[in-house]
C-alpha positions as a Markdown table, in Angstrom:
| # | Residue | x | y | z |
|---|---|---|---|---|
| 1 | Unk | 27.0 | -138.6 | 85.3 |
| 2 | Unk | 27.9 | -141.5 | 87.7 |
| 3 | Unk | 25.3 | -141.4 | 90.5 |
| 4 | Unk | 27.1 | -143.5 | 92.8 |
| 5 | Unk | 30.0 | -142.6 | 95.2 |
| 6 | Unk | 33.1 | -143.9 | 93.3 |
| 7 | Unk | 35.0 | -146.6 | 94.7 |
| 8 | Unk | 38.4 | -144.9 | 94.5 |
| 9 | Unk | 39.3 | -144.4 | 98.0 |
| 10 | Unk | 37.9 | -147.8 | 99.3 |
| 11 | Unk | 41.3 | -148.7 | 100.6 |
| 12 | Unk | 41.6 | -145.8 | 102.8 |
| 13 | Unk | 41.7 | -147.0 | 106.4 |
| 14 | Unk | 39.1 | -146.5 | 109.0 |
| 15 | Unk | 39.9 | -143.2 | 110.8 |
| 16 | Unk | 39.5 | -145.0 | 113.9 |
| 17 | Unk | 42.4 | -147.5 | 113.0 |
| 18 | Unk | 44.4 | -144.3 | 112.2 |
| 19 | Unk | 44.1 | -142.9 | 115.6 |
| 20 | Unk | 45.7 | -146.0 | 117.1 |
| 21 | Unk | 48.9 | -145.3 | 115.2 |
| 22 | Unk | 51.5 | -142.9 | 116.5 |
| 23 | Unk | 52.4 | -140.9 | 113.5 |
| 24 | Unk | 54.9 | -138.1 | 112.8 |
| 25 | Unk | 53.0 | -136.0 | 110.6 |
| 26 | Unk | 55.4 | -132.9 | 110.0 |
| 27 | Unk | 56.7 | -131.7 | 107.2 |
| 28 | Unk | 60.2 | -132.7 | 106.4 |
| 29 | Unk | 62.1 | -130.6 | 103.9 |
| 30 | Unk | 64.4 | -131.7 | 100.9 |
| 31 | Unk | 68.1 | -131.3 | 102.3 |
| 32 | Unk | 69.8 | -132.6 | 99.2 |
| 33 | Unk | 72.8 | -130.2 | 98.5 |
| 34 | Unk | 73.8 | -131.7 | 95.2 |
| 35 | Unk | 70.5 | -132.9 | 93.2 |
| 36 | Unk | 71.0 | -134.7 | 90.1 |
| 37 | Unk | 67.6 | -133.9 | 88.3 |
| 38 | Unk | 66.2 | -131.1 | 89.9 |
| 39 | Unk | 67.8 | -127.6 | 90.7 |
| 40 | Unk | 68.8 | -126.1 | 94.2 |
| 41 | Unk | 66.2 | -123.6 | 93.1 |
| 42 | Unk | 63.4 | -125.9 | 92.5 |
| 43 | Unk | 64.2 | -127.8 | 95.8 |
| 44 | Unk | 64.0 | -124.4 | 97.6 |
| 45 | Unk | 60.6 | -123.8 | 95.8 |
| 46 | Unk | 59.4 | -127.1 | 96.9 |
| 47 | Unk | 60.5 | -126.6 | 100.5 |
| 48 | Unk | 58.6 | -123.1 | 100.6 |
| 49 | Unk | 55.5 | -123.9 | 98.8 |
| 50 | Unk | 55.0 | -127.7 | 99.1 |
| 51 | Unk | 55.0 | -128.5 | 95.3 |
| 52 | Unk | 57.1 | -128.3 | 92.1 |
| 53 | Unk | 55.7 | -127.9 | 88.5 |
| 54 | Unk | 55.9 | -128.5 | 85.7 |
| 55 | Unk | 58.3 | -131.3 | 85.2 |
| 56 | Unk | 58.8 | -132.6 | 81.7 |
| 57 | Unk | 59.0 | -136.7 | 81.7 |
| 58 | Unk | 57.6 | -138.1 | 78.6 |
| 59 | Unk | 57.6 | -136.9 | 74.7 |
| 60 | Unk | 54.4 | -136.4 | 73.0 |
| 61 | Unk | 54.8 | -140.1 | 71.3 |
| 62 | Unk | 55.6 | -141.8 | 74.5 |
| 63 | Unk | 52.4 | -140.2 | 76.7 |
| 64 | Unk | 50.3 | -141.2 | 73.4 |
| 65 | Unk | 51.5 | -144.9 | 73.7 |
| 66 | Unk | 50.9 | -144.7 | 77.5 |
| 67 | Unk | 47.5 | -143.1 | 77.1 |
| 68 | Unk | 46.6 | -146.1 | 74.8 |
| 69 | Unk | 47.4 | -148.4 | 77.6 |
| 70 | Unk | 45.3 | -146.6 | 80.2 |
| 71 | Unk | 42.5 | -146.3 | 77.8 |
| 72 | Unk | 42.3 | -150.2 | 77.5 |
| 73 | Unk | 42.5 | -150.5 | 81.3 |
| 74 | Unk | 39.8 | -147.9 | 81.6 |
| 75 | Unk | 37.5 | -149.6 | 79.1 |
| 76 | Unk | 38.1 | -153.0 | 81.0 |
| 77 | Unk | 37.5 | -151.5 | 84.4 |
| 78 | Unk | 34.4 | -149.9 | 83.3 |
| 79 | Unk | 32.9 | -153.0 | 81.7 |
| 80 | Unk | 33.4 | -154.9 | 85.1 |
| 81 | Unk | 31.4 | -152.4 | 87.1 |
| 82 | Unk | 34.1 | -150.2 | 88.3 |
| 83 | Unk | 34.4 | -146.5 | 88.0 |
| 84 | Unk | 36.8 | -144.1 | 86.3 |
| 85 | Unk | 38.4 | -143.4 | 89.9 |
| 86 | Unk | 38.9 | -147.0 | 90.9 |
| 87 | Unk | 42.2 | -148.1 | 89.4 |
| 88 | Unk | 44.2 | -147.9 | 92.4 |
| 89 | Unk | 47.4 | -149.8 | 93.5 |
| 90 | Unk | 47.8 | -150.1 | 89.8 |
| 91 | Unk | 51.5 | -151.0 | 90.1 |
| 92 | Unk | 50.6 | -154.3 | 91.5 |
| 93 | Unk | 48.2 | -155.2 | 88.7 |
| 94 | Unk | 49.7 | -153.7 | 85.4 |
| 95 | Unk | 53.3 | -154.2 | 84.4 |
| 96 | Unk | 53.4 | -151.0 | 82.4 |
| 97 | Unk | 52.5 | -148.9 | 85.6 |
| 98 | Unk | 55.1 | -150.8 | 87.6 |
| 99 | Unk | 57.7 | -149.7 | 84.9 |
| 100 | Unk | 56.2 | -145.9 | 85.2 |
| 101 | Unk | 56.7 | -145.9 | 89.0 |
| 102 | Unk | 60.2 | -147.0 | 88.4 |
| 103 | Unk | 61.0 | -144.7 | 85.7 |
| 104 | Unk | 64.6 | -143.0 | 85.9 |
| 105 | Unk | 63.5 | -139.8 | 85.3 |
| 106 | Unk | 60.9 | -139.7 | 87.8 |
| 107 | Unk | 62.7 | -141.4 | 90.5 |
| 108 | Unk | 65.7 | -139.2 | 90.0 |
| 109 | Unk | 63.5 | -136.1 | 90.6 |
| 110 | Unk | 62.1 | -137.9 | 93.7 |
| 111 | Unk | 65.4 | -138.8 | 95.1 |
| 112 | Unk | 66.5 | -135.2 | 95.0 |
| 113 | Unk | 63.5 | -134.5 | 97.5 |
| 114 | Unk | 63.5 | -137.7 | 99.7 |
| 115 | Unk | 67.0 | -138.9 | 99.4 |
| 116 | Unk | 68.8 | -142.2 | 97.9 |
| 117 | Unk | 66.8 | -144.9 | 99.5 |
| 118 | Unk | 63.3 | -144.5 | 98.0 |
| 119 | Unk | 60.1 | -146.9 | 98.0 |
| 120 | Unk | 57.3 | -146.5 | 95.5 |
| 121 | Unk | 54.2 | -147.6 | 97.1 |
| 122 | Unk | 51.2 | -146.0 | 95.1 |
| 123 | Unk | 49.7 | -145.8 | 91.8 |
| 124 | Unk | 46.2 | -144.5 | 91.0 |
| 125 | Unk | 44.5 | -143.1 | 88.2 |
| 126 | Unk | 42.3 | -140.2 | 88.8 |
| 127 | Unk | 40.2 | -139.9 | 86.1 |
| 128 | Unk | 37.6 | -137.3 | 85.6 |
| 129 | Unk | 35.3 | -137.7 | 82.6 |
| 130 | Unk | 33.8 | -135.2 | 80.6 |
| 131 | Unk | 30.8 | -133.5 | 82.6 |
| 132 | Unk | 31.9 | -135.9 | 85.6 |
| 133 | Unk | 30.5 | -133.4 | 88.1 |
| 134 | Unk | 32.5 | -134.6 | 90.8 |
| 135 | Unk | 34.7 | -132.3 | 93.1 |
| 136 | Unk | 37.8 | -133.4 | 95.0 |
| 137 | Unk | 37.5 | -131.0 | 98.2 |
| 138 | Unk | 40.4 | -129.5 | 99.8 |
| 139 | Unk | 42.5 | -132.1 | 101.8 |
| 140 | Unk | 45.9 | -133.3 | 102.9 |
| 141 | Unk | 46.9 | -137.0 | 101.7 |
| 142 | Unk | 48.9 | -137.5 | 104.8 |
| 143 | Unk | 46.1 | -137.7 | 107.1 |
| 144 | Unk | 44.5 | -140.8 | 105.2 |
| 145 | Unk | 47.5 | -143.0 | 105.2 |
| 146 | Unk | 48.9 | -145.4 | 107.9 |
| 147 | Unk | 52.5 | -144.3 | 107.2 |
| 148 | Unk | 55.0 | -142.4 | 109.6 |
| 149 | Unk | 57.1 | -140.5 | 109.4 |
| 150 | Unk | 55.3 | -138.0 | 106.7 |
| 151 | Unk | 58.2 | -138.2 | 104.2 |
| 152 | Unk | 56.1 | -138.8 | 101.1 |
| 153 | Unk | 56.0 | -137.1 | 97.7 |
| 154 | Unk | 53.2 | -137.6 | 95.0 |
| 155 | Unk | 54.0 | -137.4 | 91.4 |
| 156 | Unk | 50.8 | -136.2 | 89.5 |
| 157 | Unk | 51.7 | -137.5 | 85.9 |
| 158 | Unk | 49.4 | -135.8 | 83.3 |
| 159 | Unk | 48.0 | -138.6 | 80.8 |
| 160 | Unk | 45.6 | -136.0 | 79.3 |
| 161 | Unk | 46.1 | -132.2 | 79.3 |
| 162 | Unk | 45.0 | -130.7 | 82.7 |
| 163 | Unk | 43.8 | -127.2 | 82.7 |
| 164 | Unk | 41.2 | -125.2 | 84.7 |
| 165 | Unk | 38.8 | -125.9 | 81.9 |
| 166 | Unk | 38.8 | -129.7 | 82.7 |
| 167 | Unk | 39.4 | -129.4 | 86.3 |
| 168 | Unk | 43.1 | -129.5 | 87.0 |
| 169 | Unk | 44.3 | -130.1 | 90.6 |
| 170 | Unk | 45.0 | -127.1 | 92.6 |
| 171 | Unk | 47.3 | -126.2 | 95.2 |
| 172 | Unk | 47.2 | -123.9 | 98.3 |
| 173 | Unk | 51.0 | -123.0 | 98.5 |
| 174 | Unk | 52.7 | -122.8 | 101.9 |
| 175 | Unk | 49.8 | -124.9 | 103.5 |
| 176 | Unk | 52.2 | -128.1 | 104.0 |
| 177 | Unk | 53.9 | -126.4 | 107.0 |
| 178 | Unk | 50.9 | -126.5 | 109.3 |
| 179 | Unk | 50.9 | -130.2 | 110.2 |
| 180 | Unk | 47.6 | -132.1 | 110.2 |
| 181 | Unk | 44.8 | -129.8 | 109.6 |
| 182 | Unk | 41.3 | -130.4 | 110.9 |
| 183 | Unk | 39.0 | -132.3 | 108.2 |
| 184 | Unk | 35.4 | -132.4 | 108.5 |
| 185 | Unk | 32.8 | -134.9 | 107.0 |
| 186 | Unk | 31.3 | -134.1 | 103.7 |
| 187 | Unk | 27.7 | -134.8 | 102.6 |
| 188 | Unk | 26.6 | -136.8 | 99.9 |
| 189 | Unk | 24.9 | -133.7 | 98.3 |
| 190 | Unk | 28.2 | -132.3 | 98.0 |
| 191 | Unk | 29.4 | -135.0 | 95.4 |
| 192 | Unk | 32.6 | -134.9 | 97.0 |
| 193 | Unk | 35.0 | -137.8 | 95.7 |
| 194 | Unk | 36.3 | -137.7 | 99.2 |
| 195 | Unk | 34.3 | -138.2 | 102.4 |
| 196 | Unk | 36.1 | -135.4 | 104.3 |
| 197 | Unk | 37.0 | -131.8 | 103.7 |
| 198 | Unk | 39.0 | -128.7 | 104.8 |
| 199 | Unk | 36.9 | -125.6 | 105.4 |
| 200 | Unk | 38.3 | -122.2 | 104.7 |
| 201 | Unk | 41.3 | -123.8 | 103.3 |
| 202 | Unk | 42.8 | -120.5 | 101.9 |
| 203 | Unk | 43.7 | -119.5 | 105.6 |
| 204 | Unk | 46.5 | -121.9 | 105.6 |
| 205 | Unk | 48.4 | -120.6 | 102.9 |
| 206 | Unk | 48.4 | -118.2 | 99.9 |
| 207 | Unk | 45.6 | -118.1 | 97.0 |
| 208 | Unk | 45.3 | -121.2 | 95.4 |
| 209 | Unk | 47.3 | -121.9 | 92.0 |
| 210 | Unk | 46.3 | -124.3 | 89.1 |
| 211 | Unk | 48.4 | -127.4 | 88.5 |
| 212 | Unk | 48.2 | -126.6 | 84.9 |
| 213 | Unk | 49.8 | -129.5 | 83.0 |
| 214 | Unk | 50.5 | -131.0 | 79.4 |
| 215 | Unk | 50.3 | -134.4 | 78.7 |
| 216 | Unk | 53.6 | -136.2 | 79.8 |
| 217 | Unk | 54.4 | -133.6 | 82.3 |
| 218 | Unk | 54.4 | -133.9 | 86.2 |
| 219 | Unk | 54.1 | -132.1 | 89.2 |
| 220 | Unk | 55.3 | -133.1 | 92.7 |
| 221 | Unk | 53.8 | -132.2 | 96.0 |
| 222 | Unk | 54.3 | -132.8 | 99.6 |
| 223 | Unk | 51.7 | -135.2 | 101.4 |
| 224 | Unk | 50.8 | -132.3 | 103.9 |
| 225 | Unk | 49.9 | -129.7 | 101.0 |
| 226 | Unk | 46.4 | -128.8 | 100.7 |
| 227 | Unk | 44.9 | -129.8 | 97.2 |
| 228 | Unk | 41.8 | -130.5 | 95.4 |
| 229 | Unk | 40.0 | -130.0 | 92.2 |
| 230 | Unk | 36.6 | -128.7 | 90.9 |
| 231 | Unk | 34.2 | -130.6 | 88.6 |
| 232 | Unk | 35.0 | -131.3 | 85.2 |
| 233 | Unk | 32.3 | -129.8 | 83.5 |
| 234 | Unk | 33.8 | -129.8 | 79.9 |
| 235 | Unk | 33.6 | -132.0 | 77.2 |
| 236 | Unk | 37.3 | -133.4 | 77.7 |
| 237 | Unk | 38.4 | -136.0 | 79.9 |
| 238 | Unk | 41.0 | -135.3 | 82.5 |
| 239 | Unk | 43.4 | -138.1 | 83.8 |
| 240 | Unk | 46.3 | -138.1 | 85.7 |
| 241 | Unk | 48.3 | -141.1 | 87.2 |
| 242 | Unk | 49.2 | -140.2 | 91.1 |
| 243 | Unk | 52.7 | -142.2 | 91.8 |
| 244 | Unk | 53.4 | -142.2 | 95.6 |
| 245 | Unk | 56.8 | -142.5 | 97.0 |
| 246 | Unk | 58.4 | -142.2 | 100.5 |
| 247 | Unk | 61.9 | -142.5 | 102.2 |
| 248 | Unk | 62.7 | -146.2 | 102.9 |
| 249 | Unk | 62.6 | -145.2 | 106.7 |
| 250 | Unk | 59.2 | -144.8 | 106.4 |
| 251 | Unk | 57.1 | -147.4 | 108.4 |
| 252 | Unk | 53.7 | -148.7 | 107.1 |
| 253 | Unk | 50.9 | -150.1 | 109.3 |
| 254 | Unk | 47.5 | -151.9 | 108.5 |
| 255 | Unk | 49.3 | -154.2 | 105.9 |
| 256 | Unk | 50.4 | -151.3 | 103.6 |
| 257 | Unk | 53.9 | -152.6 | 103.6 |
| 258 | Unk | 52.8 | -155.0 | 100.7 |
| 259 | Unk | 52.4 | -152.1 | 98.3 |
| 260 | Unk | 55.7 | -150.8 | 98.5 |
| 261 | Unk | 58.7 | -151.7 | 96.1 |
| 262 | Unk | 62.2 | -150.4 | 96.3 |
| 263 | Unk | 62.7 | -148.0 | 93.4 |
| 264 | Unk | 66.1 | -146.3 | 94.4 |
| 265 | Unk | 68.8 | -147.4 | 96.9 |
| 266 | Unk | 67.9 | -149.9 | 99.8 |
| 267 | Unk | 65.1 | -150.7 | 102.3 |
| 268 | Unk | 67.6 | -151.1 | 105.0 |
| 269 | Unk | 65.3 | -151.4 | 107.6 |
| 270 | Unk | 63.2 | -154.0 | 105.8 |
| 271 | Unk | 60.0 | -152.0 | 106.1 |
| 272 | Unk | 58.5 | -153.1 | 102.5 |
| 273 | Unk | 57.5 | -156.3 | 100.8 |
| 274 | Unk | 59.3 | -155.2 | 97.5 |
| 275 | Unk | 56.7 | -157.3 | 95.4 |
| 276 | Unk | 57.9 | -158.5 | 91.9 |
| 277 | Unk | 56.8 | -156.6 | 88.6 |
| 278 | Unk | 53.2 | -158.0 | 87.6 |
| 279 | Unk | 53.3 | -160.8 | 85.0 |
| 280 | Unk | 52.6 | -160.4 | 81.4 |
| 281 | Unk | 49.1 | -160.7 | 82.1 |
| 282 | Unk | 49.0 | -157.5 | 83.9 |
| 283 | Unk | 51.4 | -155.8 | 81.4 |
């Protein structure tokens, strides 16, 4: 088991820097009346519960090919001293991840929630190795990000099957409507991947639900939804690729504008750098 704190979230801004930014951290529901990929019932579920699952994306053969690509990246990362959590901003480093971020089936579902002008700004592999032992305590993504307004959707793409045995992600339905919730520091003894946690999280919504997914399926959740995962005490790996999207109107601070690429429509305000696909060395 890894003994050091993983490097996965080293890119998260200092909380003092975030307090200097005026952010709109309210839930903004999907308002699309003529969705192209999702149904109106699915959008209603997302608005009420803060998440949607499962959404089929890749066939067995397609996800097997992507898993092989990830396995190579993971091996290189571990060999260079990184951790299984440290493969972040992967769309700026690996061409195949850039392509996943722009995948038409994924982008179409995101557009039904966010609208026609969409930025893809994040791609992070969260890989819990067998008997990893680390938990991801209850938290909200939006509080960590220098973005405003909070019109961001995370697509959690299962690279491996994810279920309770190997510590699938868990949601607290309905918790996304409360705005930012107080996060408290976590101690090293808690072996939390994050350095913050929410106590008594169940008071903010319904009973927790498992985000059980087969490899190639995805879930979508609001940046304000409380979520987390237990330690992986099984003999199986649990890897997911988190893909982060926001409406193009969202403004990024602290240099995060260089993460974003236009995946649908236009960036009419010019808020994002829209970097090119990584070269073949990162394919």
